N, C-alpha and C positions, 0 to 999 in steps of 0.2 A: 504493500500500500504506500502511495506517495505521501509527501508532506502535505498536511491539511492547510487550508487558508489560515486558520487561527494560529497554527504553529508558525507559519510565515510571519504573521502580524507580531507574534510574541518575540520572534527572533529580531525583527526590525526594531521593535520598541526597546528590547534589551540592549541592542547595539547603540541606539540613540542615547539611552540613559547611562551608558558606561562612559560617554564623552564627558570631559572635564567642563565643557560649556554648559551642561545641563545640571541644574540644582534641584529642579522638581518638574514633574510632567504628568500629563494625563492623556489618554487616548480612548476614544469611543467610536466603534464602527458598527453600523447596522445596514441592512437592506430595507427597502420600502415597507415590507410587511412586518419586519422585526423578527422573522424566524432565524435570521442570522444576526447575532448580537455578541459583540466582543468588547471588553473594556479592560484597561490596565492602568494602574497608577504608579507613581514613583515618588519617594520621599514624602509620604503622608498625604499625597493628593489622590482624590478619587472623583468619580463623575458628579458628585454633589458638592465638591469644594468650589468656592467662589473663584472666578477667573476674570481678568480684565479682557474684554472683547477687543479693545483697541479698534482697528479699522473694520472689523466685522460689523461694527455698529453701522457702517455704511449700508449694509443690507436692510437694516431697520428703516433707515432714511429712504432708501429706494422703495421699500414696501409702502411707506406713507405716501410717497409721490404717486405711486401707481393706484392706490386707493382713492386719493384725491382726484386723480385723472378719471377714474371710473365714476366718481360722484359728480363729475363735470365742474369741479372747483378750480381746475387749472388745465393747461394744455402744454405738452412738451415743446411745442414750437413757439410758445409766447416768450416775449422778451422779459428779462428779469427786471426791467425798469418799472414794471407794474407793481413790484413789491418793495422797492427801495426809493428813497429820495435821491435825486441826482447828486446831491452833495456827498452822500455816502459812497456812491459808485465812482464819481468823477476821478479820473487818473488811475483807475485800477488796471486797465489793459491798454497800454500805449505801446504799439509795436511799429518799428520802422517809421516813426514820426507821426503815425496815425492813431487816433483813439478808436478802439473797437469795443470799449466797455458797454456802450449803449446798444450794441447789436447782439450781445450775449443772450442766449436762450436757456431755458431750463434743460433742454436736451444737451446743450454744450457742456453743462455742468455734470449731468448724469453720466454722460459717456466719456468724461474727462478729455474732451476735445476743445476746451476753451483756450488752451495754450498758456493759462495762468501758471505762475511759478509756485513752488511749494516751500513755504517758510519753515516747515518741520525739518526738511532735509537740506535745504540750500543755504549757501553762504557760511562764512566762518562763524557768524553769530546765529546759526540756525537754532530753532527751538530745541531740537534734539540735543545739540551740544550744550546748550544752556541748561536743559533739564537734567542732564547727567550730573551737573555740578550742584544744582539747586532746584527747589520746587518753585514754579512760577505760574501765576494766573494771568491770562490775557482775556479781556473782553472781546466781543465780536469787532467792535470799532478798532481796538488795538491790533487785532489780527489783520484787519483790512489795511491799516496803516503800515504794518510790516510787509504785506504783499506789495503795496505800492512802491516800496523801496527797491524791490527786485524787478528784473526785466522779464517780461513774458517770453515764451519760447517760440511761438508762432502765432499768426493770425488765427482766429477761431475757424474750425472746420477746414484746416489746410491739409490737403493730401489725405493720406491714410494714417495720420499721426494722432497719437494720444499722449498726454503728459499727466502723470498721476500727481495731483495736488489736493491736499486736504481742504483748501479754501473752497473748492468746487462744492464740497458737501457741507461746509460751514454755511455757505450761502443757501444751499437747499434747505438746511434746518430752519433758517429764517423764513424762507418761502412757505414751508409747512406750517409754521406758526401763524403766518398771515392768512394763508388760504383756508386753514381749518378753524381759526379763532381759538386755538388751544395752545398751551405751553407745550414745548417739544416732549417733555416727560409724559404729559397727559395724552398727547397724540400717540406716542408709542404704546402707552397703556391701553388706550381705547381701541386702537387698530390692530395691535399685536398681542400684548401680554394677556389681556382679558379673553379674547377669542381662543387663544391657545392654552389658557389656564397656566401661564407661567408665574410661579409664586416667588421665584428667587432671581428674577431678571429685572433690572432697574437702571434708570439713568440717575446717577447721584446728583443731588441738588445742593448739598452742603458738605463740609468736611466732617460732619457728624455721621453721614452715611458711610457704611463700610466700603473701603476701597483697598483691594489687596496690594501687597508689595510687588514691585517689579524687580527682577534681577538685571543688573548691568554687570556682565562678567560674573564674578563670584560674590558680588556685593548686593544685598537686598536694599533697595531704596524705596522710600515712601513718597509718592508724588500726587497727593490728592488735588492740589491746585491745578496741575497740568491736566489731570483727568477731567476736572470740572470745566476747564477751558475747551476741551475737545468735543464735547457734546455730540452734534450730528455726524462728525467725522470720526469719532473714536472714543466716546465717553462711557459706554455701557458696561455693566457688570452682569455676569450670568454664571451658569454652571454647565459642564459638558452635557449633562442629561437634558437640560432645558434648551441648550443650543441645538441638540439633535432634533428636538421637537420642532424648533423654529426652521432649521434648514430643510427639513422634510416638507414642512408647510410651504416654504418659499418656492421650492422647485416642483411641488405637485399641485399647485394651484388652489391651496386651501384658503389663502388670504386675499387673492385678487384673481381677476379673470385671466385665464391662461392665454387667451387671444392677445390681450394687451401685452402680456409677458413676451410673447413671440417677437414683438417689435424691438425687443432689447438685444436680440442676438446678432447684432452687427458689431464685429470686433476690430479694434485698432491696436497695433503693437505699441506698447508703452516704451518709455525711455530706456536706454541701454542698461542703466543701473537696476532696472526692475527685472533683468534676466529674461526668461522665456514667456513673460506674462503679457497677455493681451487684455483689453478692457472692453466690456460690452456696456449695456445700459445699467450701470450701478453694481456690476459685479465683475470679477476676474474670470478669464478663461486661460487655461494652461494646456496647450496641445501636447500630447505625449509622444508624438511621432516626429519630433524635430531634433535639432542638433543637441539640445540639452540631454536627451536620452539616447544619443547616438542612433536616432531613428528606430529604436527598438520597441517603443511603446505603441499603444493603440488608443484611439479615442482622445478624450479631453477631460480635464477637471474643470468644474465651474463652481464658483463660490467666492470666498474671500479669506485672506489671511490678515493678521495684524502685526504691527512692527514690534510688539512685545512677545511674539511667539504663539499667538492664538491662531486657530485655523478652523474653517468650516467649508468643506467641499463635497460636491456630488460627482460621482464617476458614473455617468449614465450607461456606458457600455456594459458595465457589470452590475448596475443598480446598487452601488455602494455609497453610503454617506460616511464621511470621515470628519470627525470633529475632535478638538482637544487643545492643549496648550503646552508649550515647552518653556514658557516664561524666561525669555532671554532677549533683552533689548539690544545687546551688542551684535546680534546677527539675525537680521530680518529674513534671511533666506532659509533658515533652519526649518520652519514649519512647511514651507513650499517643498523643500527637498524631501521631507518626511512624507508628505501627502503623495508626491510623485512616486516615491519608492514603494509605498503601500499599494497604490493603484497598479503599478507595474508588476508587483509580486503575484497578482491574480490573473495576469494575461495568459 
């Protein structure tokens, strides 16, 4: 008898957790029906331990946008000027001497094709570099001011390019609040947490809310202010078991009309630093048949990872949902590589 799927998963997880980069981790894998279910934890973590979603939060933001679209409260092609004062937007996207800010649409933000720069990763004074040294809180207006200091990468909708930037989703968070007349935490609750009966998933609203530590290399750091600043682009807390419920609902049409969702499957390659990742309408796509896998994989992973090591992906070819967290801020590629390895092990 050959090696079973679960034995392969165990081996991959054991290899991962033997790495000096990993201080704690959790992995949860299921198929749609749940008759295949596998989970493992490391260093005291299990599928009910709180984890920082980081950029997987973008899937919640995408969900709200799609629900509001279905309710007729917004349209993907409308300009974002409908939701912001000109003074807030002015100077945000100036490229080649021309201002493109007032041409930006909701779709440009959702598909990461606005060309806007990313204050989290870019520049010597990037948010990430600052956050490693100290906890810091930035309001939406302060984030916008930081973006305006950096240069955009291209005019919106140029060629087949996408550029991953948190500000695209920070802007969408503001759009959700204005279109729904709800605070973002309330929109998430009404549109996602309550319908799916998620009891341990939340958007923290103060430092009194529990916010897990993040590891940077071997040091555990507490960054509640940074998490509170991240809101629609990366501020939610969940558990692996609830993340599994959500990712299944997201990709099986439990939360919004599947027809609407199909409009999101146009993918553009992200910047080189994002490796083999493409971006669709609010989620990542990782082809498994490219150079990154030496052309040995099949199909694709769709979902999202977070810069602190969290991940939630669906592998449609084998009907597998992969969620978890490796909690390591120093290497954003770790969760991507893990998900790819797991998917390829069942080919």
